[in-house]
ChimeraX commands (.cxc) that place a marker at each C-alpha (Angstrom):
marker #1 position 88.31,85.31,103.17 radius 0.5
marker #1 position 90.29,87.94,101.29 radius 0.5
marker #1 position 93.91,88.90,100.65 radius 0.5
marker #1 position 94.73,92.56,101.29 radius 0.5
marker #1 position 97.68,94.82,101.98 radius 0.5
marker #1 position 100.64,96.06,99.98 radius 0.5
marker #1 position 103.85,98.02,100.35 radius 0.5
marker #1 position 103.21,101.25,102.24 radius 0.5
marker #1 position 106.83,102.40,101.87 radius 0.5
marker #1 position 109.20,101.87,98.94 radius 0.5
marker #1 position 111.60,104.77,99.20 radius 0.5
marker #1 position 115.03,106.28,98.75 radius 0.5
marker #1 position 116.49,108.36,101.58 radius 0.5
marker #1 position 119.15,110.92,100.69 radius 0.5
marker #1 position 121.38,112.65,103.23 radius 0.5
marker #1 position 125.00,113.63,103.76 radius 0.5
marker #1 position 126.72,110.57,102.35 radius 0.5
marker #1 position 124.09,108.27,103.86 radius 0.5
marker #1 position 121.84,107.52,100.87 radius 0.5
marker #1 position 119.68,104.47,101.55 radius 0.5
marker #1 position 116.59,102.59,100.44 radius 0.5
marker #1 position 113.81,101.15,102.58 radius 0.5
marker #1 position 110.91,98.73,102.04 radius 0.5
marker #1 position 107.96,98.17,104.38 radius 0.5
marker #1 position 104.99,96.00,103.45 radius 0.5
marker #1 position 102.05,94.31,105.17 radius 0.5
marker #1 position 99.85,91.54,103.78 radius 0.5
marker #1 position 96.81,90.06,105.47 radius 0.5
marker #1 position 94.60,87.07,104.67 radius 0.5
marker #1 position 91.34,86.42,106.45 radius 0.5
marker #1 position 88.06,88.00,107.39 radius 0.5
marker #1 position 86.91,90.98,109.40 radius 0.5
marker #1 position 87.60,89.26,112.73 radius 0.5
marker #1 position 90.51,86.82,112.28 radius 0.5
marker #1 position 93.52,87.18,110.00 radius 0.5
marker #1 position 96.97,85.85,109.21 radius 0.5
marker #1 position 99.34,88.80,108.74 radius 0.5
marker #1 position 102.82,89.00,107.21 radius 0.5
marker #1 position 104.91,92.14,107.78 radius 0.5
marker #1 position 108.18,92.46,105.87 radius 0.5
marker #1 position 110.83,95.18,106.20 radius 0.5
marker #1 position 114.22,95.70,104.62 radius 0.5
marker #1 position 116.76,98.32,103.68 radius 0.5
marker #1 position 120.35,99.15,103.00 radius 0.5
marker #1 position 122.79,101.60,101.48 radius 0.5
marker #1 position 121.74,102.90,98.09 radius 0.5
marker #1 position 123.73,101.11,95.40 radius 0.5
marker #1 position 124.88,98.45,97.86 radius 0.5
marker #1 position 123.54,95.25,99.33 radius 0.5
marker #1 position 120.52,94.93,101.59 radius 0.5
marker #1 position 121.75,95.36,105.18 radius 0.5
marker #1 position 118.56,94.59,107.09 radius 0.5
marker #1 position 115.79,92.08,106.32 radius 0.5
marker #1 position 113.05,91.18,108.77 radius 0.5
marker #1 position 109.75,89.29,108.58 radius 0.5
marker #1 position 106.96,89.06,111.12 radius 0.5
marker #1 position 104.17,86.48,110.95 radius 0.5
marker #1 position 101.11,87.11,113.12 radius 0.5
marker #1 position 97.73,85.68,113.91 radius 0.5
marker #1 position 95.40,88.63,114.36 radius 0.5
marker #1 position 92.04,89.06,116.09 radius 0.5
marker #1 position 90.07,92.27,115.58 radius 0.5
marker #1 position 87.70,93.73,118.14 radius 0.5
marker #1 position 86.14,97.03,117.09 radius 0.5
marker #1 position 88.90,99.34,115.89 radius 0.5
marker #1 position 91.71,97.31,117.49 radius 0.5
marker #1 position 93.59,94.27,116.19 radius 0.5
marker #1 position 95.53,92.07,118.63 radius 0.5
marker #1 position 98.50,90.19,117.21 radius 0.5
marker #1 position 100.61,87.22,118.31 radius 0.5
marker #1 position 103.35,85.48,116.35 radius 0.5
marker #1 position 107.05,85.40,115.56 radius 0.5
marker #1 position 109.69,87.71,114.14 radius 0.5
marker #1 position 112.64,86.44,112.12 radius 0.5
marker #1 position 115.71,88.61,111.40 radius 0.5
marker #1 position 117.49,87.46,108.23 radius 0.5
marker #1 position 120.03,90.33,108.30 radius 0.5
marker #1 position 122.17,91.51,110.06 radius 0.5
marker #1 position 121.67,88.74,112.67 radius 0.5
marker #1 position 120.39,85.71,110.72 radius 0.5
marker #1 position 120.03,83.49,113.79 radius 0.5
marker #1 position 117.78,85.90,115.69 radius 0.5
marker #1 position 114.24,84.64,116.32 radius 0.5
marker #1 position 111.73,86.47,118.50 radius 0.5
marker #1 position 108.34,85.79,119.99 radius 0.5
marker #1 position 106.19,88.79,119.11 radius 0.5
marker #1 position 102.95,90.34,120.26 radius 0.5
marker #1 position 101.41,93.55,119.01 radius 0.5
marker #1 position 98.36,95.71,118.80 radius 0.5
marker #1 position 97.16,98.00,116.02 radius 0.5
marker #1 position 94.30,100.46,116.09 radius 0.5
marker #1 position 92.63,103.52,114.66 radius 0.5
marker #1 position 91.09,106.62,116.20 radius 0.5
marker #1 position 88.54,108.11,113.86 radius 0.5
marker #1 position 89.39,108.07,110.17 radius 0.5
marker #1 position 92.77,109.85,110.29 radius 0.5
marker #1 position 94.86,108.55,113.20 radius 0.5
marker #1 position 96.34,105.04,113.33 radius 0.5
marker #1 position 98.74,103.54,115.83 radius 0.5
marker #1 position 100.65,100.33,116.48 radius 0.5
marker #1 position 102.85,98.88,119.19 radius 0.5
marker #1 position 104.93,95.68,119.40 radius 0.5
marker #1 position 106.88,93.68,121.98 radius 0.5
marker #1 position 109.64,91.23,120.99 radius 0.5
marker #1 position 111.30,88.59,123.17 radius 0.5
marker #1 position 114.43,87.11,121.59 radius 0.5
marker #1 position 115.67,83.55,122.03 radius 0.5
marker #1 position 118.33,84.90,124.42 radius 0.5
marker #1 position 115.65,86.62,126.56 radius 0.5
marker #1 position 116.19,90.21,125.36 radius 0.5
marker #1 position 112.96,92.21,125.53 radius 0.5
marker #1 position 112.54,95.08,123.07 radius 0.5
marker #1 position 109.68,97.02,121.58 radius 0.5
marker #1 position 108.57,99.75,119.24 radius 0.5
marker #1 position 105.58,101.97,118.62 radius 0.5
marker #1 position 104.32,104.32,115.93 radius 0.5
marker #1 position 101.65,106.98,115.38 radius 0.5
marker #1 position 100.47,107.93,111.87 radius 0.5
marker #1 position 98.15,110.82,111.03 radius 0.5
marker #1 position 96.64,111.59,107.63 radius 0.5
marker #1 position 95.69,115.21,106.97 radius 0.5
marker #1 position 93.84,115.74,103.66 radius 0.5
marker #1 position 94.81,118.82,101.64 radius 0.5
marker #1 position 92.88,118.08,98.44 radius 0.5
marker #1 position 90.99,115.05,97.20 radius 0.5
marker #1 position 94.25,113.32,96.20 radius 0.5
marker #1 position 96.94,115.16,98.16 radius 0.5
marker #1 position 97.49,114.62,101.88 radius 0.5
marker #1 position 100.11,115.20,104.56 radius 0.5
marker #1 position 101.19,112.21,106.63 radius 0.5
marker #1 position 103.24,112.91,109.77 radius 0.5
marker #1 position 104.62,109.91,111.65 radius 0.5
marker #1 position 106.38,109.48,114.99 radius 0.5
marker #1 position 108.09,106.20,115.94 radius 0.5
marker #1 position 110.17,105.12,118.95 radius 0.5
marker #1 position 112.09,101.99,119.92 radius 0.5
marker #1 position 113.14,100.76,123.35 radius 0.5
marker #1 position 115.01,97.95,125.07 radius 0.5
marker #1 position 114.45,96.50,128.53 radius 0.5
marker #1 position 118.13,95.52,128.83 radius 0.5
marker #1 position 121.40,96.98,127.73 radius 0.5
marker #1 position 123.39,95.05,125.12 radius 0.5
marker #1 position 126.91,96.43,125.21 radius 0.5
marker #1 position 128.09,94.52,122.15 radius 0.5
marker #1 position 125.37,96.16,120.05 radius 0.5
marker #1 position 125.76,99.63,121.55 radius 0.5
marker #1 position 122.27,99.48,123.07 radius 0.5
marker #1 position 121.36,100.75,126.55 radius 0.5
marker #1 position 118.15,100.08,128.45 radius 0.5
marker #1 position 115.26,102.51,127.99 radius 0.5
marker #1 position 114.33,104.44,124.88 radius 0.5
marker #1 position 116.90,103.70,122.17 radius 0.5
marker #1 position 115.86,105.55,119.00 radius 0.5
marker #1 position 113.22,107.83,117.55 radius 0.5
marker #1 position 112.08,108.90,114.12 radius 0.5
marker #1 position 109.87,111.73,112.92 radius 0.5
marker #1 position 108.69,111.92,109.31 radius 0.5
marker #1 position 106.55,114.28,107.27 radius 0.5
marker #1 position 105.38,112.66,104.03 radius 0.5
marker #1 position 103.42,114.51,101.37 radius 0.5
marker #1 position 101.53,111.86,99.40 radius 0.5
marker #1 position 99.64,112.10,96.13 radius 0.5
marker #1 position 97.19,109.40,95.04 radius 0.5
marker #1 position 97.71,108.56,91.39 radius 0.5
marker #1 position 94.95,105.94,91.62 radius 0.5
marker #1 position 93.00,104.52,94.59 radius 0.5
marker #1 position 95.73,101.85,94.92 radius 0.5
marker #1 position 98.95,103.70,93.96 radius 0.5
marker #1 position 100.52,106.81,95.53 radius 0.5
marker #1 position 103.78,108.71,95.25 radius 0.5
marker #1 position 105.33,110.86,97.94 radius 0.5
marker #1 position 108.15,113.08,99.06 radius 0.5
marker #1 position 109.23,113.50,102.65 radius 0.5
marker #1 position 111.69,114.68,105.26 radius 0.5
marker #1 position 112.75,112.16,107.90 radius 0.5
marker #1 position 114.72,112.82,111.08 radius 0.5
marker #1 position 116.27,109.95,113.02 radius 0.5
marker #1 position 118.07,110.20,116.34 radius 0.5
marker #1 position 119.40,107.93,119.06 radius 0.5
marker #1 position 117.91,108.42,122.51 radius 0.5
marker #1 position 118.88,108.05,126.16 radius 0.5
marker #1 position 121.73,105.78,127.14 radius 0.5
marker #1 position 122.07,104.45,123.61 radius 0.5
marker #1 position 122.83,107.99,122.47 radius 0.5
marker #1 position 125.49,108.32,125.17 radius 0.5
marker #1 position 127.14,105.06,124.10 radius 0.5
marker #1 position 127.20,106.20,120.48 radius 0.5
marker #1 position 128.74,109.55,121.47 radius 0.5
marker #1 position 131.49,107.75,123.39 radius 0.5
marker #1 position 132.20,105.56,120.34 radius 0.5
marker #1 position 132.23,108.49,117.94 radius 0.5
marker #1 position 129.20,107.19,116.02 radius 0.5
marker #1 position 126.55,109.40,114.42 radius 0.5
marker #1 position 123.83,110.49,116.84 radius 0.5
marker #1 position 121.21,111.70,114.39 radius 0.5
marker #1 position 120.48,112.31,110.73 radius 0.5
marker #1 position 118.01,114.22,108.58 radius 0.5
marker #1 position 117.25,112.99,105.07 radius 0.5
marker #1 position 115.13,113.88,102.06 radius 0.5
marker #1 position 112.90,111.09,100.80 radius 0.5
marker #1 position 111.14,110.14,97.58 radius 0.5
marker #1 position 109.04,107.01,97.22 radius 0.5
marker #1 position 105.80,105.32,96.37 radius 0.5
marker #1 position 103.33,102.87,97.86 radius 0.5
marker #1 position 100.70,100.52,96.53 radius 0.5
marker #1 position 97.94,98.27,97.78 radius 0.5
marker #1 position 96.38,95.12,96.35 radius 0.5
marker link #1:1,2 radius 0.2
marker link #1:2,3 radius 0.2
marker link #1:3,4 radius 0.2
marker link #1:4,5 radius 0.2
marker link #1:5,6 radius 0.2
marker link #1:6,7 radius 0.2
marker link #1:7,8 radius 0.2
marker link #1:8,9 radius 0.2
marker link #1:9,10 radius 0.2
marker link #1:10,11 radius 0.2
marker link #1:11,12 radius 0.2
marker link #1:12,13 radius 0.2
marker link #1:13,14 radius 0.2
marker link #1:14,15 radius 0.2
marker link #1:15,16 radius 0.2
marker link #1:16,17 radius 0.2
marker link #1:17,18 radius 0.2
marker link #1:18,19 radius 0.2
marker link #1:19,20 radius 0.2
marker link #1:20,21 radius 0.2
marker link #1:21,22 radius 0.2
marker link #1:22,23 radius 0.2
marker link #1:23,24 radius 0.2
marker link #1:24,25 radius 0.2
marker link #1:25,26 radius 0.2
marker link #1:26,27 radius 0.2
marker link #1:27,28 radius 0.2
marker link #1:28,29 radius 0.2
marker link #1:29,30 radius 0.2
marker link #1:30,31 radius 0.2
marker link #1:31,32 radius 0.2
marker link #1:32,33 radius 0.2
marker link #1:33,34 radius 0.2
marker link #1:34,35 radius 0.2
marker link #1:35,36 radius 0.2
marker link #1:36,37 radius 0.2
marker link #1:37,38 radius 0.2
marker link #1:38,39 radius 0.2
marker link #1:39,40 radius 0.2
marker link #1:40,41 radius 0.2
marker link #1:41,42 radius 0.2
marker link #1:42,43 radius 0.2
marker link #1:43,44 radius 0.2
marker link #1:44,45 radius 0.2
marker link #1:45,46 radius 0.2
marker link #1:46,47 radius 0.2
marker link #1:47,48 radius 0.2
marker link #1:48,49 radius 0.2
marker link #1:49,50 radius 0.2
marker link #1:50,51 radius 0.2
marker link #1:51,52 radius 0.2
marker link #1:52,53 radius 0.2
marker link #1:53,54 radius 0.2
marker link #1:54,55 radius 0.2
marker link #1:55,56 radius 0.2
marker link #1:56,57 radius 0.2
marker link #1:57,58 radius 0.2
marker link #1:58,59 radius 0.2
marker link #1:59,60 radius 0.2
marker link #1:60,61 radius 0.2
marker link #1:61,62 radius 0.2
marker link #1:62,63 radius 0.2
marker link #1:63,64 radius 0.2
marker link #1:64,65 radius 0.2
marker link #1:65,66 radius 0.2
marker link #1:66,67 radius 0.2
marker link #1:67,68 radius 0.2
marker link #1:68,69 radius 0.2
marker link #1:69,70 radius 0.2
marker link #1:70,71 radius 0.2
marker link #1:71,72 radius 0.2
marker link #1:72,73 radius 0.2
marker link #1:73,74 radius 0.2
marker link #1:74,75 radius 0.2
marker link #1:75,76 radius 0.2
marker link #1:76,77 radius 0.2
marker link #1:77,78 radius 0.2
marker link #1:78,79 radius 0.2
marker link #1:79,80 radius 0.2
marker link #1:80,81 radius 0.2
marker link #1:81,82 radius 0.2
marker link #1:82,83 radius 0.2
marker link #1:83,84 radius 0.2
marker link #1:84,85 radius 0.2
marker link #1:85,86 radius 0.2
marker link #1:86,87 radius 0.2
marker link #1:87,88 radius 0.2
marker link #1:88,89 radius 0.2
marker link #1:89,90 radius 0.2
marker link #1:90,91 radius 0.2
marker link #1:91,92 radius 0.2
marker link #1:92,93 radius 0.2
marker link #1:93,94 radius 0.2
marker link #1:94,95 radius 0.2
marker link #1:95,96 radius 0.2
marker link #1:96,97 radius 0.2
marker link #1:97,98 radius 0.2
marker link #1:98,99 radius 0.2
marker link #1:99,100 radius 0.2
marker link #1:100,101 radius 0.2
marker link #1:101,102 radius 0.2
marker link #1:102,103 radius 0.2
marker link #1:103,104 radius 0.2
marker link #1:104,105 radius 0.2
marker link #1:105,106 radius 0.2
marker link #1:106,107 radius 0.2
marker link #1:107,108 radius 0.2
marker link #1:108,109 radius 0.2
marker link #1:109,110 radius 0.2
marker link #1:110,111 radius 0.2
marker link #1:111,112 radius 0.2
marker link #1:112,113 radius 0.2
marker link #1:113,114 radius 0.2
marker link #1:114,115 radius 0.2
marker link #1:115,116 radius 0.2
marker link #1:116,117 radius 0.2
marker link #1:117,118 radius 0.2
marker link #1:118,119 radius 0.2
marker link #1:119,120 radius 0.2
marker link #1:120,121 radius 0.2
marker link #1:121,122 radius 0.2
marker link #1:122,123 radius 0.2
marker link #1:123,124 radius 0.2
marker link #1:124,125 radius 0.2
marker link #1:125,126 radius 0.2
marker link #1:126,127 radius 0.2
marker link #1:127,128 radius 0.2
marker link #1:128,129 radius 0.2
marker link #1:129,130 radius 0.2
marker link #1:130,131 radius 0.2
marker link #1:131,132 radius 0.2
marker link #1:132,133 radius 0.2
marker link #1:133,134 radius 0.2
marker link #1:134,135 radius 0.2
marker link #1:135,136 radius 0.2
marker link #1:136,137 radius 0.2
marker link #1:137,138 radius 0.2
marker link #1:138,139 radius 0.2
marker link #1:139,140 radius 0.2
marker link #1:140,141 radius 0.2
marker link #1:141,142 radius 0.2
marker link #1:142,143 radius 0.2
marker link #1:143,144 radius 0.2
marker link #1:144,145 radius 0.2
marker link #1:145,146 radius 0.2
marker link #1:146,147 radius 0.2
marker link #1:147,148 radius 0.2
marker link #1:148,149 radius 0.2
marker link #1:149,150 radius 0.2
marker link #1:150,151 radius 0.2
marker link #1:151,152 radius 0.2
marker link #1:152,153 radius 0.2
marker link #1:153,154 radius 0.2
marker link #1:154,155 radius 0.2
marker link #1:155,156 radius 0.2
marker link #1:156,157 radius 0.2
marker link #1:157,158 radius 0.2
marker link #1:158,159 radius 0.2
marker link #1:159,160 radius 0.2
marker link #1:160,161 radius 0.2
marker link #1:161,162 radius 0.2
marker link #1:162,163 radius 0.2
marker link #1:163,164 radius 0.2
marker link #1:164,165 radius 0.2
marker link #1:165,166 radius 0.2
marker link #1:166,167 radius 0.2
marker link #1:167,168 radius 0.2
marker link #1:168,169 radius 0.2
marker link #1:169,170 radius 0.2
marker link #1:170,171 radius 0.2
marker link #1:171,172 radius 0.2
marker link #1:172,173 radius 0.2
marker link #1:173,174 radius 0.2
marker link #1:174,175 radius 0.2
marker link #1:175,176 radius 0.2
marker link #1:176,177 radius 0.2
marker link #1:177,178 radius 0.2
marker link #1:178,179 radius 0.2
marker link #1:179,180 radius 0.2
marker link #1:180,181 radius 0.2
marker link #1:181,182 radius 0.2
marker link #1:182,183 radius 0.2
marker link #1:183,184 radius 0.2
marker link #1:184,185 radius 0.2
marker link #1:185,186 radius 0.2
marker link #1:186,187 radius 0.2
marker link #1:187,188 radius 0.2
marker link #1:188,189 radius 0.2
marker link #1:189,190 radius 0.2
marker link #1:190,191 radius 0.2
marker link #1:191,192 radius 0.2
marker link #1:192,193 radius 0.2
marker link #1:193,194 radius 0.2
marker link #1:194,195 radius 0.2
marker link #1:195,196 radius 0.2
marker link #1:196,197 radius 0.2
marker link #1:197,198 radius 0.2
marker link #1:198,199 radius 0.2
marker link #1:199,200 radius 0.2
marker link #1:200,201 radius 0.2
marker link #1:201,202 radius 0.2
marker link #1:202,203 radius 0.2
marker link #1:203,204 radius 0.2
marker link #1:204,205 radius 0.2
marker link #1:205,206 radius 0.2
marker link #1:206,207 radius 0.2
view
């Protein structure tokens, strides 16, 4: 039984008046087949308070290159009462491509989900390019939150990482976020921002 993981993303995002910070970490305890996994995410305006805090606790079972997950998700901010049942799956294809997908069912029966693809392209022994694509979706519209059914948001990121040591890396990146589908139409009607592009600097570490 071993403890592994770390913070993959600890970063500052800088755009047109929308500077922000973001944290994303995963920790796992167990063996090669069965694990307990904690995923924690948070972020907020740079220089301000943390606006979003979320934790996910999973039991994981690995078969080959795929790990199946079941557990709960707790949102501490901005909706501190929100609790979700959660299932997910993570996997790898070869040594460079990894992917993950999650489904969440809230205590008021709202079904949402998200997915992500990550590719690592080596440039030198320590330098590598890491493009990512992520999408979110909702099975139902939630008018009070400005969310329509279908795809709700997408994000594309190009990170250039440099390994300082086997366990510590630094990176710079460009990230583009945009609302999608009916959620984008609702935001346009409300006069809210539809998309943003930001420069990023950050670092990651593993145990």
